N, CA and C atoms as an extended XYZ file, in Angstrom:
243
Properties=species:S:1:pos:R:3:atomname:S:1:resname:S:1:resid:I:1 pbc="F F F"
N         1.759       11.586        3.651 N   MET     1
C         0.706       10.885        4.346 CA  MET     1
C         0.446        9.512        3.707 C   MET     1
N         0.497        9.435        2.396 N   ILE     2
C         0.227        8.170        1.725 CA  ILE     2
C         1.247        7.105        2.128 C   ILE     2
N         2.467        7.524        2.417 N   GLU     3
C         3.496        6.580        2.844 CA  GLU     3
C         3.103        5.915        4.160 C   GLU     3
N         2.491        6.686        5.059 N   LYS     4
C         2.038        6.142        6.343 CA  LYS     4
C         0.982        5.065        6.122 C   LYS     4
N         0.030        5.325        5.220 N   TYR     5
C        -1.020        4.348        4.932 CA  TYR     5
C        -0.437        3.094        4.302 C   TYR     5
N         0.456        3.276        3.345 N   LEU     6
C         1.072        2.115        2.688 CA  LEU     6
C         1.873        1.287        3.677 C   LEU     6
N         2.583        1.950        4.560 N   SER     7
C         3.352        1.249        5.585 CA  SER     7
C         2.430        0.452        6.497 C   SER     7
N         1.331        1.077        6.940 N   PHE     8
C         0.371        0.397        7.810 CA  PHE     8
C        -0.196       -0.832        7.111 C   PHE     8
N        -0.595       -0.659        5.861 N   ILE     9
C        -1.212       -1.758        5.118 CA  ILE     9
C        -0.235       -2.900        4.906 C   ILE     9
N         0.992       -2.603        4.531 N   THR    10
C         1.945       -3.669        4.252 CA  THR    10
C         2.481       -4.339        5.507 C   THR    10
N         2.527       -3.619        6.627 N   GLU    11
C         3.092       -4.180        7.840 CA  GLU    11
C         2.059       -4.750        8.811 C   GLU    11
N         0.851       -4.182        8.857 N   LYS    12
C        -0.074       -4.531        9.922 CA  LYS    12
C        -1.399       -5.118        9.475 C   LYS    12
N        -1.738       -5.003        8.208 N   VAL    13
C        -3.051       -5.450        7.767 CA  VAL    13
C        -2.968       -6.854        7.220 C   VAL    13
N        -3.819       -7.705        7.744 N   GLU    14
C        -3.947       -9.054        7.233 CA  GLU    14
C        -5.234       -9.095        6.412 C   GLU    14
N        -5.080       -9.352        5.139 N   ALA    15
C        -6.252       -9.376        4.257 CA  ALA    15
C        -7.084      -10.617        4.538 C   ALA    15
N        -8.382      -10.437        4.509 N   ILE    16
C        -9.301      -11.553        4.668 CA  ILE    16
C       -10.140      -11.631        3.414 C   ILE    16
N       -10.067      -12.739        2.750 N   ILE    17
C       -10.869      -12.931        1.557 CA  ILE    17
C       -12.329      -13.016        1.974 C   ILE    17
N       -13.186      -12.402        1.197 N   THR    18
C       -14.609      -12.344        1.527 CA  THR    18
C       -15.184      -13.714        1.857 C   THR    18
N       -14.757      -14.735        1.142 N   ASP    19
C       -15.267      -16.085        1.383 CA  ASP    19
C       -14.974      -16.573        2.800 C   ASP    19
N       -13.906      -16.093        3.391 N   SER    20
C       -13.543      -16.560        4.732 CA  SER    20
C       -13.878      -15.545        5.823 C   SER    20
N       -14.539      -14.459        5.465 N   LEU    21
C       -14.841      -13.426        6.448 CA  LEU    21
C       -15.679      -13.959        7.598 C   LEU    21
N       -16.754      -14.648        7.293 N   LYS    22
C       -17.609      -15.187        8.352 CA  LYS    22
C       -16.845      -16.146        9.243 C   LYS    22
N       -16.038      -16.978        8.629 N   GLU    23
C       -15.251      -17.950        9.394 CA  GLU    23
C       -14.287      -17.236       10.351 C   GLU    23
N       -13.638      -16.194        9.861 N   ASN    24
C       -12.701      -15.457       10.707 CA  ASN    24
C       -13.410      -14.679       11.803 C   ASN    24
N       -14.564      -14.118       11.496 N   LEU    25
C       -15.332      -13.420       12.531 CA  LEU    25
C       -15.835      -14.396       13.583 C   LEU    25
N       -16.168      -15.580       13.168 N   GLU    26
C       -16.607      -16.604       14.111 CA  GLU    26
C       -15.468      -17.000       15.045 C   GLU    26
N       -14.264      -17.096       14.506 N   LYS    27
C       -13.095      -17.450       15.323 CA  LYS    27
C       -12.846      -16.448       16.435 C   LYS    27
N       -13.094      -15.175       16.153 N   ILE    28
C       -12.867      -14.155       17.187 CA  ILE    28
C       -14.158      -13.830       17.947 C   ILE    28
N       -15.182      -14.648       17.709 N   GLU    29
C       -16.462      -14.572       18.418 CA  GLU    29
C       -17.209      -13.258       18.198 C   GLU    29
N       -17.190      -12.781       16.954 N   TYR    30
C       -17.907      -11.557       16.622 CA  TYR    30
C       -18.962      -11.738       15.538 C   TYR    30
N       -19.036      -12.883       14.904 N   LEU    31
C       -19.990      -13.074       13.825 CA  LEU    31
C       -21.424      -12.859       14.308 C   LEU    31
N       -21.800      -13.497       15.400 N   ASP    32
C       -23.165      -13.334       15.932 CA  ASP    32
C       -23.448      -11.881       16.305 C   ASP    32
N       -22.477      -11.230       16.916 N   LYS    33
C       -22.657       -9.838       17.324 CA  LYS    33
C       -22.892       -8.937       16.112 C   LYS    33
N       -22.144       -9.172       15.049 N   ILE    34
C       -22.311       -8.371       13.840 CA  ILE    34
C       -23.661       -8.660       13.198 C   ILE    34
N       -24.026       -9.921       13.120 N   GLU    35
C       -25.312      -10.284       12.525 CA  GLU    35
C       -26.493       -9.728       13.317 C   GLU    35
N       -26.315       -9.524       14.623 N   LYS    36
C       -27.376       -8.963       15.474 CA  LYS    36
C       -27.345       -7.433       15.512 C   LYS    36
N       -26.358       -6.817       14.851 N   GLY    37
C       -26.256       -5.358       14.843 CA  GLY    37
C       -25.686       -4.772       16.114 C   GLY    37
N       -24.903       -5.542       16.834 N   GLU    38
C       -24.360       -5.106       18.123 CA  GLU    38
C       -22.975       -4.475       18.029 C   GLU    38
N       -22.375       -4.471       16.852 N   VAL    39
C       -21.021       -3.942       16.698 CA  VAL    39
C       -21.102       -2.619       15.941 C   VAL    39
N       -20.374       -1.634       16.439 N   LYS    40
C       -20.395       -0.314       15.811 CA  LYS    40
C       -18.992        0.105       15.398 C   LYS    40
N       -18.946        0.970       14.408 N   CYS    41
C       -17.674        1.524       13.943 CA  CYS    41
C       -17.007        2.276       15.098 C   CYS    41
N       -15.738        2.017       15.297 N   ALA    42
C       -14.996        2.656       16.386 CA  ALA    42
C       -14.799        4.151       16.165 C   ALA    42
N       -15.064        4.615       14.952 N   ILE    43
C       -14.894        6.035       14.649 CA  ILE    43
C       -16.231        6.778       14.664 C   ILE    43
N       -17.183        6.339       13.841 N   CYS    44
C       -18.422        7.109       13.668 CA  CYS    44
C       -19.630        6.521       14.397 C   CYS    44
N       -19.539        5.275       14.852 N   GLY    45
C       -20.641        4.670       15.580 CA  GLY    45
C       -21.676        3.987       14.712 C   GLY    45
N       -21.474        3.986       13.388 N   LYS    46
C       -22.407        3.308       12.480 CA  LYS    46
C       -22.393        1.808       12.766 C   LYS    46
N       -23.551        1.169       12.681 N   VAL    47
C       -23.642       -0.269       12.896 CA  VAL    47
C       -22.841       -0.982       11.811 C   VAL    47
N       -21.999       -1.898       12.237 N   ILE    48
C       -21.176       -2.682       11.320 CA  ILE    48
C       -21.973       -3.883       10.848 C   ILE    48
N       -21.978       -4.072        9.538 N   LYS    49
C       -22.592       -5.239        8.909 CA  LYS    49
C       -21.528       -5.930        8.075 C   LYS    49
N       -21.833       -7.109        7.601 N   LEU    50
C       -20.862       -7.830        6.784 CA  LEU    50
C       -20.514       -7.068        5.505 C   LEU    50
N       -21.454       -6.283        5.001 N   ASN    51
C       -21.215       -5.600        3.735 CA  ASN    51
C       -20.645       -4.187        3.873 C   ASN    51
N       -20.405       -3.712        5.101 N   ASN    52
C       -19.808       -2.387        5.241 CA  ASN    52
C       -18.567       -2.388        6.138 C   ASN    52
N       -18.013       -3.529        6.378 N   LEU    53
C       -16.823       -3.677        7.218 CA  LEU    53
C       -15.575       -3.486        6.356 C   LEU    53
N       -14.714       -2.547        6.755 N   SER    54
C       -13.488       -2.337        5.978 CA  SER    54
C       -12.234       -2.734        6.732 C   SER    54
N       -12.216       -2.556        8.046 N   LEU    55
C       -11.028       -2.886        8.844 CA  LEU    55
C       -11.420       -3.508       10.174 C   LEU    55
N       -10.577       -4.417       10.616 N   ILE    56
C       -10.651       -4.933       11.983 CA  ILE    56
C        -9.267       -4.699       12.559 C   ILE    56
N        -9.207       -3.960       13.641 N   ILE    57
C        -7.930       -3.649       14.269 CA  ILE    57
C        -7.904       -4.309       15.636 C   ILE    57
N        -6.890       -5.134       15.856 N   GLU    58
C        -6.721       -5.771       17.158 CA  GLU    58
C        -5.785       -4.909       17.985 C   GLU    58
N        -6.217       -4.623       19.197 N   GLU    59
C        -5.408       -3.821       20.102 CA  GLU    59
C        -5.508       -4.412       21.492 C   GLU    59
N        -4.429       -5.005       21.944 N   GLU    60
C        -4.351       -5.592       23.282 CA  GLU    60
C        -5.497       -6.566       23.548 C   GLU    60
N        -5.777       -7.439       22.581 N   GLY    61
C        -6.805       -8.451       22.747 CA  GLY    61
C        -8.224       -7.979       22.497 C   GLY    61
N        -8.385       -6.702       22.210 N   ASP    62
C        -9.698       -6.139       21.908 CA  ASP    62
C        -9.742       -5.832       20.407 C   ASP    62
N       -10.929       -5.826       19.842 N   TYR    63
C       -11.071       -5.571       18.420 CA  TYR    63
C       -11.838       -4.287       18.183 C   TYR    63
N       -11.340       -3.515       17.237 N   LYS    64
C       -12.006       -2.300       16.795 CA  LYS    64
C       -12.427       -2.541       15.354 C   LYS    64
N       -13.691       -2.236       15.058 N   PHE    65
C       -14.232       -2.452       13.729 CA  PHE    65
C       -14.449       -1.094       13.074 C   PHE    65
N       -14.079       -1.001       11.803 N   ILE    66
C       -14.169        0.252       11.066 CA  ILE    66
C       -15.065        0.039        9.852 C   ILE    66
N       -16.006        0.972        9.667 N   CYS    67
C       -16.931        0.872        8.536 CA  CYS    67
C       -16.222        1.269        7.235 C   CYS    67
N       -16.964        1.197        6.151 N   ASP    68
C       -16.373        1.456        4.842 CA  ASP    68
C       -16.368        2.921        4.414 C   ASP    68
N       -16.721        3.817        5.307 N   ASP    69
C       -16.618        5.243        5.011 CA  ASP    69
C       -15.134        5.610        4.975 C   ASP    69
N       -14.701        6.240        3.893 N   PHE    70
C       -13.277        6.549        3.749 CA  PHE    70
C       -12.757        7.429        4.880 C   PHE    70
N       -13.584        8.338        5.380 N   LYS    71
C       -13.163        9.193        6.496 CA  LYS    71
C       -12.837        8.353        7.726 C   LYS    71
N       -13.650        7.346        7.980 N   CYS    72
C       -13.404        6.461        9.134 CA  CYS    72
C       -12.143        5.634        8.918 C   CYS    72
N       -11.994        5.125        7.708 N   TYR    73
C       -10.806        4.338        7.361 CA  TYR    73
C        -9.547        5.176        7.573 C   TYR    73
N        -9.556        6.411        7.065 N   SER    74
C        -8.401        7.304        7.203 CA  SER    74
C        -8.122        7.629        8.666 C   SER    74
N        -9.179        7.936        9.414 N   GLU    75
C        -9.022        8.249       10.839 CA  GLU    75
C        -8.455        7.055       11.602 C   GLU    75
N        -8.919        5.866       11.278 N   ALA    76
C        -8.414        4.657       11.940 CA  ALA    76
C        -6.933        4.465       11.671 C   ALA    76
N        -6.523        4.694       10.445 N   LEU    77
C        -5.096        4.567       10.118 CA  LEU    77
C        -4.279        5.617       10.852 C   LEU    77
N        -4.832        6.820       11.003 N   ASP    78
C        -4.135        7.865       11.751 CA  ASP    78
C        -4.019        7.498       13.230 C   ASP    78
N        -5.073        6.953       13.803 N   ARG    79
C        -5.079        6.620       15.246 CA  ARG    79
C        -4.262        5.385       15.567 C   ARG    79
N        -4.450        4.330       14.783 N   TRP    80
C        -3.846        3.042       15.142 CA  TRP    80
C        -2.797        2.561       14.170 C   TRP    80
N        -2.462        3.370       13.193 N   GLY    81
C        -1.517        2.960       12.146 CA  GLY    81
C        -0.105        3.123       12.493 C   GLY    81
């Protein structure tokens, strides 16, 4: 299973440095939505904030946001990895 996660991370994940997180969220037009509490984790439904965001997954022009709960992170890798 760990090989699947490592493969996903090395092939599909683009790291965003914390300093540029707001800038990148603004580019995809989600910064305001996150700051207003309008974005939820695609797995558990928890409100996504700047300090609990672990993954952003792009799928066919749509974005899925994953919170920092390890269970959600693992489930996201299983679903979209």
